[in-house]
C-alpha positions in Angstrom: 131.0 117.2 141.0 129.9 113.6 139.2 127.3 113.5 136.8 125.4 111.4 134.8 124.2 112.0 131.3 122.3 109.8 128.7 124.6 110.2 125.3 124.1 109.1 121.6 127.2 107.5 119.8 127.4 109.0 116.8 130.3 107.9 114.4 132.1 106.7 116.4 132.0 110.1 118.6 129.9 110.4 122.1 127.1 113.0 121.5 125.2 114.4 124.7 121.6 115.1 125.1 121.8 118.0 126.2 125.4 120.1 127.3 127.2 119.5 130.0 127.9 123.0 132.3 131.8 122.4 132.6 134.1 124.6 130.8 135.7 124.2 127.2 138.9 121.8 127.7 137.9 120.4 131.0 139.6 117.2 131.9 136.8 114.3 132.0 136.3 110.4 133.4 134.4 109.3 131.2 132.2 105.6 131.7 130.2 104.2 129.0 127.9 101.2 129.6 125.2 101.0 126.5 121.2 101.7 127.5 118.9 98.3 127.2 115.7 100.5 125.9 116.0 99.6 122.2 116.7 95.7 123.0 113.6 95.7 124.9 111.4 97.9 122.7 113.1 95.7 119.9 111.9 92.2 121.8 108.2 93.6 122.8 107.5 95.1 119.0 108.9 91.7 117.5 106.8 90.0 119.8 103.7 92.2 119.0 104.1 91.2 115.8 104.4 87.1 116.1 100.9 87.3 118.4 99.3 89.6 115.5 100.2 87.1 112.6 99.6 83.9 115.0 96.1 85.8 115.2 95.0 87.2 112.3 96.7 85.1 109.4 96.6 86.4 105.8 95.8 84.9 103.4 95.0 86.2 99.7 93.1 83.0 98.6 94.6 84.3 95.1 95.3 82.1 92.3 98.9 79.6 92.6 100.9 80.3 89.3 102.8 77.0 88.2 106.4 77.7 87.5 106.0 77.3 83.9 103.1 79.9 83.9 105.6 82.4 85.2 107.8 81.7 83.1 105.8 81.6 80.3 107.8 82.9 77.2 106.2 84.3 74.2 
């Protein structure tokens, strides 16, 4: 019986996302292949942030202090 599942690696241990229908102490052959989901989501999120920054830059219009004003000592 061949089954394909998704799992998460936690502290070096592979934890299946759902229970397996195998008895305890069953030996299995495991092939590990990382999913690309998190990379795609991260890339899309970063691209969205870049577009937002380019379309709507934030400028506070506040005062710009000189170095002496920032480090003024009484």
